[in-house]
C-alpha positions as CSV (number, residue, x, y, z in Angstrom):
1,M,121.7,108.8,66.4
2,T,120.3,106.5,69.1
3,T,118.7,108.1,72.2
4,R,120.2,105.6,74.6
5,L,123.6,104.0,75.0
6,S,123.8,100.3,75.2
7,A,124.4,98.6,78.5
8,D,128.0,97.7,77.4
9,D,128.7,101.3,76.5
10,Q,127.3,102.6,79.8
11,F,129.4,100.1,81.7
12,G,132.5,101.1,79.8
13,I,132.0,104.8,80.5
14,R,131.2,104.3,84.1
15,D,134.3,102.1,84.4
16,A,136.4,104.9,82.9
17,I,134.9,107.4,85.5
18,A,135.8,105.0,88.3
19,H,139.3,104.4,87.0
20,Y,139.9,108.1,86.9
21,A,139.1,108.5,90.6
22,W,141.1,105.4,91.6
23,A,144.1,106.3,89.6
24,L,144.2,109.9,90.9
25,D,143.6,108.9,94.5
26,T,146.2,106.1,94.5
27,G,148.9,108.2,92.7
28,N,148.9,105.9,89.6
29,V,149.9,108.5,87.0
30,E,150.0,106.3,83.9
31,A,146.6,104.8,84.7
32,F,145.3,108.3,85.1
33,V,146.7,109.3,81.7
34,G,145.1,106.1,80.2
35,C,141.7,107.4,81.2
36,F,142.0,110.0,78.4
37,T,142.1,109.8,74.6
38,R,145.6,110.7,73.2
39,D,144.4,114.2,72.5
40,G,142.3,114.4,75.7
41,L,141.6,117.7,77.4
42,L,141.3,118.2,81.1
43,I,139.8,121.6,82.2
44,W,139.6,122.8,85.8
45,D,137.1,125.6,85.6
46,A,136.9,126.7,89.2
47,F,139.4,129.5,89.2
48,E,139.4,133.0,87.9
49,T,141.1,131.6,84.7
50,A,140.3,128.0,83.8
51,L,143.3,125.7,83.9
52,R,143.8,123.4,80.9
53,W,145.9,120.3,80.1
54,Q,145.7,118.8,76.7
55,G,147.5,115.6,75.5
56,A,149.2,112.9,77.4
57,D,152.3,114.9,78.5
58,A,150.2,117.7,80.0
59,I,147.7,115.3,81.7
60,R,150.8,113.4,83.1
61,H,152.1,116.7,84.5
62,F,148.7,117.3,86.2
63,A,148.6,113.8,87.8
64,T,152.2,113.9,88.8
65,F,151.8,117.3,90.5
66,I,148.7,116.1,92.4
67,R,150.5,112.8,93.4
68,D,153.5,114.7,94.7
69,Q,151.6,117.0,97.0
70,P,151.7,115.7,100.7
71,A,148.1,116.7,101.2
72,S,147.0,114.3,98.4
73,A,147.7,111.2,100.4
74,G,144.4,110.1,101.9
75,R,142.3,112.0,99.3
76,Q,139.2,110.2,97.9
77,H,137.1,111.3,94.9
78,H,133.5,110.2,95.1
79,V,131.5,110.4,91.9
80,T,127.8,109.8,91.8
81,N,124.5,110.5,90.0
82,I,126.1,109.9,86.6
83,I,123.8,110.8,83.7
84,L,124.9,109.5,80.3
85,T,123.6,110.6,76.9
86,P,124.8,109.7,73.4
87,C,126.3,112.5,71.3
88,E,127.9,112.8,67.9
89,G,131.0,110.6,67.9
90,G,130.5,109.4,71.5
91,A,128.8,110.2,74.7
92,R,128.4,112.9,77.3
93,A,128.3,112.5,81.0
94,I,127.5,114.7,83.9
95,S,128.1,113.7,87.5
96,Y,128.5,114.9,91.0
97,G,132.0,115.0,92.4
98,A,133.0,115.3,96.0
99,V,136.5,115.0,97.4
100,A,137.0,113.9,101.0
101,L,140.4,114.4,102.8
102,R,141.5,112.0,105.5
103,Q,142.7,113.9,108.5
104,G,144.3,111.8,111.1
105,D,141.7,109.8,113.0
106,G,139.0,112.2,111.8
107,P,136.7,113.7,111.5
108,H,137.5,113.7,107.8
109,A,136.8,116.8,105.8
110,L,134.7,117.3,102.7
111,H,137.2,119.3,100.7
112,V,135.4,119.9,97.4
113,M,131.8,119.8,96.2
114,G,131.5,120.0,92.4
115,Y,130.5,118.3,89.3
116,Y,132.0,116.9,86.1
117,E,131.0,117.5,82.5
118,D,132.6,114.8,80.3
119,I,132.8,113.9,76.6
120,F,133.7,110.3,75.9
121,R,135.0,108.6,72.7
122,Q,136.0,105.1,72.0
123,E,139.7,104.8,71.3
124,D,141.3,101.4,70.7
125,G,138.0,99.8,71.6
126,V,137.9,101.5,75.0
127,W,135.8,104.3,76.3
128,R,138.1,107.2,77.3
129,M,137.6,110.8,78.2
130,A,138.0,113.1,75.3
131,Q,137.3,116.0,77.6
132,R,136.6,116.4,81.3
133,T,135.6,119.7,82.8
134,I,135.8,120.0,86.6
135,R,133.5,122.7,88.1
136,D,132.6,123.9,91.6
137,W,129.0,123.5,92.8
138,S,128.3,127.1,92.3
139,G,127.4,129.7,89.6
140,P,125.4,128.7,86.5
141,I,124.4,125.2,87.8
142,L,122.5,126.9,90.7
143,A,120.9,129.7,88.7
144,G,117.4,128.3,89.2
145,F,117.5,128.8,93.0
146,A,116.3,131.8,94.9
147,G,119.1,134.3,95.7
148,Q,121.4,132.9,93.0
149,T,122.5,135.0,90.0
150,G,123.9,132.1,87.9
151,A,127.1,134.1,87.4
152,R,130.3,132.1,87.2
153,E,132.2,132.3,90.5
154,G,135.9,131.8,89.7
155,R,138.1,131.9,92.8
156,P,141.8,132.8,92.9
157,L,144.3,130.1,92.2
158,P,145.8,129.1,95.6
159,P,149.6,129.6,95.6
160,P,150.3,125.9,96.2
161,L,148.5,125.0,93.0
162,K,150.6,127.3,90.8
163,G,152.8,124.3,90.0
164,L,149.8,122.8,88.1
165,L,150.3,125.3,85.3
166,Y,151.7,123.6,82.3
167,D,153.9,125.2,79.8
168,R,154.5,122.8,76.9
169,Q,158.2,122.7,75.9
170,D,158.5,121.8,72.2
């Protein structure tokens, strides 16, 4: 396996990361679903129990729920410090994620500080997320700092987000 991704591969993966944020922040559900492989998995591992959506229907449910929340209008995901590495069958990425919320004329609020752990695969000649895990900037990632235990810090799922839970109906 190579130790570096080609410039074209890096561009394709960074492009997918940008499209994810733009699609979610503009309410473009189908573009959001298109950021993932057909069997793609989205994990939000910030709560007491990690939330999971796998496959296009489940990921569509996630994006539709987020789009339909009044508080989502004016939300912006900012993704930076992307580190890409090749792995078996694709590539891995880690990156910072911050979510800002527009609040009237401001000041605007930093709503989330976290990071993403991604696995990418090419599907139909396009780099797509095979798995994205969303994590808060807490717990194991900060274990090397004084006063930090490194323990996972899952928070309760806020009642307004209970509609995110997806029960697949076969």
